[in-house]
VEXTINU-664056 format. One line per 4 residues: number of its first residue (from 1); their letters; for each residue y negated, x, z negated of N, C-alpha, C. Coordinates in steps of 0.2 Angstrom, whole numbers, plus 5000, padded with zeros to 4 digits. Atoms other than C-alpha are relative to their C-alpha. Layout:
! VEXTINU-664056
NUM	a	Y/X/Z/Y/X/Z/Y/X/Z  ...
This chain:
! VEXTINU-664056
1	xxxx	4993/5001/5001/4936/5128/5016/5004/5002/5007  4996/4998/4994/4950/5134/5028/5001/4994/5003  4998/5005/4996/4956/5123/5041/5007/4999/5001  4993/5001/5000/4974/5118/5037/5002/4995/5006
5	xxxx	4997/5004/4995/4985/5110/5050/5004/4995/4996  4997/5006/5004/4991/5093/5044/5007/5001/5000  4993/4999/5000/5009/5098/5048/5002/5006/4995  4998/4994/5004/5009/5114/5038/4998/4999/4993
9	xxxx	5002/5001/5007/5000/5108/5022/5005/4996/4996  4995/5003/5004/5013/5105/5009/4998/4995/4995  5003/5006/5005/5012/5089/4998/4997/5002/4994  5003/4998/5007/5009/5098/4982/4993/5003/5001
13	xxxx	5006/4997/4998/4996/5109/4991/4994/4995/5001  5004/5006/4998/4988/5093/4998/4997/4996/4994  5003/5003/5006/4987/5085/4981/4995/5004/4996  5005/4996/5003/4979/5100/4974/4993/5000/5003
17	xxxx	5006/5000/4996/4966/5100/4988/4997/4994/4999  5003/5006/5001/4963/5082/4986/4997/4999/4994  5004/5000/5007/4959/5084/4968/4994/5004/5000  5006/4996/5000/4948/5098/4971/4994/4997/5004
21	xxxx	5005/5003/4996/4938/5089/4984/4997/4994/4996  5003/5005/5005/4936/5074/4972/4996/5003/4994  5004/4997/5006/4931/5085/4958/4993/5003/5002  5007/4997/4997/4917/5093/4969/4995/4994/5001
25	xxxx	5004/5006/4998/4911/5075/4973/4997/4997/4994  5003/5002/5006/4907/5072/4955/5003/4993/4998  4997/5007/5003/4909/5054/4947/5001/4995/5005  5000/5005/4994/4908/5045/4964/5007/5000/5003
29	xxxx	4994/5001/4996/4922/5040/4976/4999/5003/5007  5000/4998/4993/4927/5046/4993/5005/4996/5004  4996/5003/4996/4935/5038/5007/5005/5005/5003  4995/4995/4998/4951/5046/5015/4997/5004/5006
33	xxxx	5003/4996/4994/4941/5051/5031/4995/5005/4997  5005/4995/5003/4928/5059/5020/5004/5006/4997  4995/4995/5003/4942/5069/5011/5003/5004/5006  4996/4997/4995/4951/5073/5027/4995/5005/5004
37	xxxx	5005/4996/4997/4935/5079/5035/4998/5006/4996  5002/4994/5004/4931/5090/5020/5005/5005/5000  4995/4995/5000/4948/5098/5021/5001/5003/5007  5000/4997/4993/4948/5101/5040/4994/4998/5004
41	xxxx	5006/5003/4996/4930/5099/5046/5000/5002/5007  5000/4999/4993/4933/5107/5063/5007/4999/5003  4993/5000/4998/4952/5104/5064/5001/4992/5002  4998/5007/4999/4962/5088/5067/5001/4997/4994
45	xxxx	5000/5004/5007/4957/5079/5051/5003/4993/5001  4997/5006/5000/4963/5063/5058/5007/5000/4999  4993/4999/5002/4981/5069/5056/5001/5000/4993  5000/4999/5008/4977/5071/5037/5000/4993/4997
49	xxxx	5002/5007/5004/4974/5052/5034/5006/4997/4997  4994/5002/5003/4992/5047/5031/5003/5004/4995  4998/4996/5006/4997/5062/5021/4995/5000/4994  5005/5001/5005/4981/5059/5011/5002/4994/4996
53	xxxx	4999/5007/5004/4986/5041/5007/5007/5001/4996  4994/4998/5004/5004/5047/5002/4999/5004/4994  5002/4996/5005/4997/5060/4991/4996/4996/4994  5004/5004/5005/4984/5048/4983/5005/4995/4996
57	xxxx	4996/5005/5004/4998/5035/4979/5004/5004/4995  4996/4996/5005/5008/5049/4970/4996/5002/4994  5005/4998/5005/4993/5055/4961/4998/4994/4996  5002/5007/5004/4988/5037/4956/5005/4998/4995
61	xxxx	4994/5002/5005/5005/5034/4949/5001/5004/4994  5000/4995/5005/5004/5049/4939/4993/5000/4995  5006/5001/5004/4987/5044/4932/4994/5005/5001  5004/4994/4999/4978/5059/4940/4994/4998/5005
65	xxxx	5006/5003/4996/4966/5048/4952/5001/4993/5000  5001/5008/5000/4961/5030/4955/4999/4998/5007  5001/5003/4993/4963/5021/4971/4995/4993/4999  5005/5005/5001/4948/5009/4973/5000/4995/5006
69	xxxx	5001/5005/4995/4948/4993/4984/4995/4995/4998  5005/5005/5001/4932/4983/4985/4997/5001/4993  5003/4998/5005/4925/4993/4971/5004/4999/4993  4996/5001/5006/4939/4989/4959/5007/5004/5001
73	xxxx	4994/4996/5000/4955/4999/4954/5005/4996/5003  4995/5004/4997/4969/4994/4965/5007/5003/4998  4993/4999/5002/4988/4994/4962/5002/5005/5006  4998/4995/4995/4994/5011/4970/5006/4998/5004
77	xxxx	4994/5001/4996/5010/5003/4976/4999/4994/5004  5001/5006/4996/5002/4988/4984/4993/4999/5002  5007/5001/4998/4985/4990/4993/5000/5001/5007  5001/5000/4992/4979/4988/5011/4993/5001/5001
81	xxxx	5007/5000/4998/4964/4991/5021/4996/5006/4998  5004/4995/5002/4950/5001/5017/5000/5002/4993  5000/4998/5007/4950/5011/5001/4997/5006/4998  5003/4993/5002/4942/5025/4991/5003/5003/4994
85	xxxx	4996/4996/5006/4948/5038/4979/4995/5003/4996  5004/4997/5005/4940/5044/4963/5005/5003/4994  4997/4997/5006/4945/5054/4948/5000/4995/4994  5001/5005/5005/4949/5044/4932/4994/5001/4996
89	xxx	5006/4999/5004/4934/5040/4922/5002/5000/4992  4998/5000/5008/4935/5044/4903/4993/4998/4996  5006/5003/5003/4921/5033/4897/5001/4999/4992
């Protein structure tokens, strides 16, 4: 992947990139640092952590991804601490 700058990646583009990284991960979940590192492996991926969180909340509220906390789906408007992201499961 290219190395986007966290300040130049548009929110919609970040959402698409986030979903792409998750789809490549398969049915599992990824942490925000894992996603950030996948997006910018040699760049300043630390700067992507808050934008990823904001994009994840928007996507979760739209039903396009799930935010997990302690292995269970979390309320996207009210979660703290360590979290993981995954695509919705259609079991």
